[in-house]
C-alpha positions in Angstrom: 0.0 0.0 0.0 2.9 2.3 0.8 4.6 1.4 -2.4 1.4 2.3 -4.4 1.2 5.6 -2.7 4.8 6.3 -3.5 4.2 5.5 -7.2 1.2 7.8 -7.3 3.3 10.6 -5.7 6.1 10.2 -8.3 3.5 10.2 -11.1 2.1 13.5 -9.9 5.5 15.1 -9.7 6.4 13.9 -13.2 3.1 15.3 -14.7 3.7 18.6 -12.9 7.2 18.9 -14.4 5.9 18.2 -17.9 3.2 20.8 -17.5 5.9 23.4 -16.7 7.5 22.7 -20.1 4.4 22.8 -22.2 4.0 25.9 -24.4 1.5 28.5 -23.4 -2.0 28.3 -24.8 -2.2 30.5 -27.8 -5.6 31.5 -26.7 -4.5 32.6 -23.3 -4.5 36.4 -22.7 -1.0 37.9 -22.9 0.2 40.7 -20.7 2.6 43.2 -22.3 4.9 44.4 -19.5 6.0 47.3 -21.6 2.5 48.7 -21.6 2.2 48.1 -17.9 5.3 50.1 -17.1 5.1 52.6 -19.9 1.5 53.8 -20.3 0.4 55.2 -23.7 1.3 58.9 -23.7 -1.5 61.5 -23.9 -1.7 63.0 -27.4 -2.4 66.7 -27.3 -5.4 67.8 -29.4 -4.5 69.4 -32.7 -5.4 73.0 -33.4 -8.4 73.3 -35.6 -8.8 75.5 -38.7 -11.6 77.3 -36.8 -9.2 78.2 -34.0 -6.6 79.4 -36.4 -9.0 81.5 -38.4 -10.2 83.2 -35.3 -6.7 84.0 -33.8 -5.1 87.4 -33.3 -2.8 88.5 -36.1 -0.1 91.1 -36.1 -0.1 93.2 -39.3 3.1 92.9 -41.3 2.9 95.6 -44.0 2.1 98.5 -41.6 5.0 100.3 -39.9 3.3 100.2 -36.5 2.4 96.5 -36.8 -0.8 96.5 -34.7 -2.5 93.3 -33.6 -6.0 92.6 -34.9 -8.6 90.0 -34.1 -9.5 87.8 -37.0 -13.1 86.6 -37.2 -13.6 83.6 -39.5 -10.3 84.5 -41.2 -11.1 88.1 -41.8 -10.6 91.6 -40.4 -11.7 94.9 -41.9 -11.0 98.5 -40.7 -13.0 101.2 -42.5 -15.2 101.0 -45.5 -13.7 103.6 -47.8 -10.7 102.2 -49.6 -9.3 105.7 -50.3 -8.8 106.5 -46.6 -5.5 106.1 -44.9 -6.8 103.9 -42.2 -8.5 101.3 -44.4 -7.4 97.7 -44.1 -8.7 94.4 -45.3 -7.0 91.3 -43.9 -8.0 87.7 -44.9 -6.6 84.3 -44.3 -6.3 82.0 -47.3 -7.4 78.4 -47.2 -3.8 77.1 -47.0 -3.2 76.0 -43.4 -0.8 73.4 -42.0 -0.1 72.1 -38.5 3.1 70.5 -37.1 5.0 70.4 -33.8 7.9 72.7 -34.7 8.9 73.4 -31.1 9.1 69.8 -29.9 6.8 70.3 -26.9 4.2 67.8 -28.1 1.7 70.4 -29.3 1.1 71.1 -33.0 1.8 74.7 -34.0 0.1 76.3 -37.1 1.2 77.8 -40.4 -1.1 79.9 -42.5 -1.1 82.4 -45.4 -2.5 85.8 -44.7 -3.1 88.6 -47.2 -3.1 92.3 -46.4 -4.8 95.0 -48.5 -4.8 98.7 -47.7 -7.0 100.1 -50.4 -4.8 99.9 -53.4 -4.2 97.1 -55.9 -1.5 95.4 -53.7 -2.4 92.2 -51.8 0.6 91.5 -49.7 0.9 87.8 -48.7 2.6 86.7 -45.5 3.6 83.3 -44.3 2.4 83.3 -40.7 3.5 81.2 -37.7 1.1 80.6 -34.8 2.7 78.8 -31.7 0.4 76.5 -29.7 0.0 77.8 -26.2 -2.4 75.8 -24.0 -4.2 74.6 -27.2 -4.6 78.2 -28.4 -2.9 79.6 -31.6 -0.8 82.6 -30.6 0.9 84.7 -33.3 4.7 84.4 -33.2 6.1 85.7 -36.4 5.5 86.2 -40.1 7.5 86.9 -43.3 6.4 88.5 -46.5 6.1 86.3 -49.6 5.2 88.8 -52.4 2.6 91.2 -53.6 -0.2 89.2 -55.3 1.6 85.8 -55.5 -0.2 82.7 -56.6 -0.1 80.2 -53.8 0.0 76.6 -55.2 0.6 74.6 -52.0 1.6 74.7 -48.4 3.0 71.6 -46.6 5.5 70.3 -44.0 8.7 68.5 -45.1 11.4 67.3 -42.6 10.4 69.9 -40.0 10.5 72.6 -42.6 7.7 74.6 -44.1 7.5 74.0 -47.9 5.8 76.8 -49.9 5.0 76.2 -53.5 4.4 79.7 -54.9 4.5 81.7 -58.1 6.0 85.1 -57.5 7.0 88.1 -59.6 10.2 87.8 -61.7 12.1 90.8 -62.9 10.1 91.1 -66.1 6.7 90.3 -64.8 3.9 92.9 -64.6 2.3 93.6 -61.2 -0.8 91.8 -62.1 0.7 88.6 -63.3 3.5 86.7 -61.5 5.1 84.0 -63.5 8.2 82.8 -61.6 7.4 79.4 -60.0 9.4 78.8 -56.9 9.7 76.3 -54.0 10.6 77.9 -50.7 11.6 76.0 -47.5 11.5 77.8 -44.2 12.8 76.8 -40.8 11.8 78.3 -37.4 14.9 80.0 -36.1 14.4 81.2 -32.5 11.3 83.4 -33.0 11.6 84.1 -36.7 11.0 82.3 -40.0 14.2 81.8 -42.0 14.5 80.8 -45.6 16.5 77.5 -45.6 16.2 76.5 -49.3 14.9 78.1 -52.5 14.5 76.7 -56.0 13.0 78.3 -59.1 12.1 77.3 -62.6 13.3 78.9 -65.9 10.7 80.0 -68.5 11.2 76.6 -70.1 10.3 75.0 -66.8 13.8 73.7 -66.0 14.5 73.4 -62.3 17.2 75.7 -60.9 18.5 74.1 -57.7 21.6 74.1 -55.5 22.3 71.1 -53.3 24.9 71.0 -50.5 26.2 67.5 -50.1 28.8 68.2 -47.4 28.9 69.3 -44.7 25.7 67.9 -43.2 23.7 69.4 -40.3 25.6 69.2 -37.1 29.1 69.0 -38.6 31.4 71.6 -37.1 34.8 72.9 -37.9 36.7 76.2 -38.2 37.6 75.1 -41.8 34.7 73.6 -43.8 35.0 71.3 -46.8 32.1 72.4 -48.9 30.8 70.3 -51.7 27.6 70.2 -53.8 26.0 70.6 -57.1 23.7 72.9 -59.1 21.3 71.9 -61.9 22.2 75.0 -64.1 25.6 76.6 -63.9 25.4 80.2 -62.8 26.6 83.4 -64.6 30.4 83.2 -65.0 30.3 79.9 -63.1 30.3 81.7 -59.8 28.1 81.2 -56.8 28.3 83.1 -53.5 28.3 81.9 -49.9 27.1 83.8 -46.9 27.4 82.9 -43.2 24.9 84.4 -40.7 24.2 83.8 -37.0 20.8 82.7 -35.7 19.4 86.2 -35.8 20.4 86.7 -39.5 23.4 88.9 -38.9 25.9 88.5 -41.7 29.3 87.2 -40.5 31.2 86.5 -43.7 30.7 86.3 -47.5 32.6 85.1 -50.5 32.6 83.6 -54.0 32.5 79.9 -55.0 33.7 78.6 -58.3 31.6 76.0 -60.2 32.9 73.4 -62.5 30.6 72.8 -65.5 31.0 71.3 -68.9 29.2 74.1 -70.7 27.3 77.3 -70.2 24.1 76.6 -68.4 25.0 72.9 -67.9 24.8 71.1 -64.5 27.8 71.9 -62.3 29.6 71.0 -59.1 31.6 72.9 -56.4 34.3 71.7 -54.1 36.0 74.3 -51.9 37.3 75.0 -48.4 35.8 77.8 -46.4 37.7 79.4 -43.5 35.5 80.2 -40.5 38.4 80.8 -38.0 37.3 84.4 -37.5 33.9 83.2 -36.1 34.0 82.6 -32.3 34.2 79.0 -31.3 30.8 77.6 -30.2 28.8 79.8 -32.5 25.8 78.3 -34.2 25.7 79.5 -37.8 23.8 79.2 -41.1 25.9 78.6 -44.1 24.1 79.6 -47.3 25.1 79.0 -50.9 23.3 81.3 -53.4 22.9 81.8 -57.1 22.4 85.5 -57.6 20.8 86.9 -60.8 23.2 89.2 -62.7 20.2 91.1 -64.0 18.6 92.3 -60.8 20.4 90.8 -57.9 17.6 88.5 -56.9 18.2 85.0 -55.6 17.6 82.3 -58.2 18.5 79.3 -56.0 19.7 78.7 -52.5 20.6 76.0 -50.1 21.8 76.2 -46.5 23.1 74.1 -43.6 23.1 74.6 -39.8 26.5 74.3 -38.2 28.4 74.8 -35.0 31.9 76.3 -35.2 34.7 74.7 -33.2 
């Protein structure tokens, strides 16, 4: 009898050991420890178009830059367009939201037009920062008088504006220069980071910096890149500014191209030893029109000098 009890006890132990090695039932509920220790973050509500179209806006084309209250995207002062205090402000339908400041709350970008009684409709790219889920005007930059806005989007934390503006030979009514303009938020201002344009034959004019990349830092920079259309006299220009846009140094850059107007490349060393160590700078490469001094193409990179 004792022997039988011993056999039964051994059998129970064996079955228990085998049960420990069996795979878990695929239908059994699974507990994800990661979700237990790291709860899903709260996603801040996005700003709505209605909020943005009813925000306060600081006028850009008036010298005193007063702040006005938009109602459904509009503000009007006066009724007689011939009076000096007349103003008609309206927000276009192009609105985009994105977290530019990295605080988890989406900020807003919009296009606002200002008219003061004449034929001019001055367009501004406008940035609203998200404060407690409320759009608050931060800054704006003028685009052109009566431009044709084709698209507004966000690309790699930059604002991409597809817009047709006035070229040197365009009449006031009819802009014809198609451009793409990339803007970055630099401190409390919008700064042009890249600019491309199209020739009358619709050929893209673009500069691309291949080195250095963002974050590279040195007191002597090896600058390389390419351009789709070689510039006048095969010469580009570089410009270095601080975060506030103050110009620190400028100079020419030679371009190697097989023929006039053909694609080209550049490969030069730029001395930044006169700029204090630790300075954060923007290095811009520009193709400047020989006809009127306007920018035909531009690319830039953010660097820290050591």
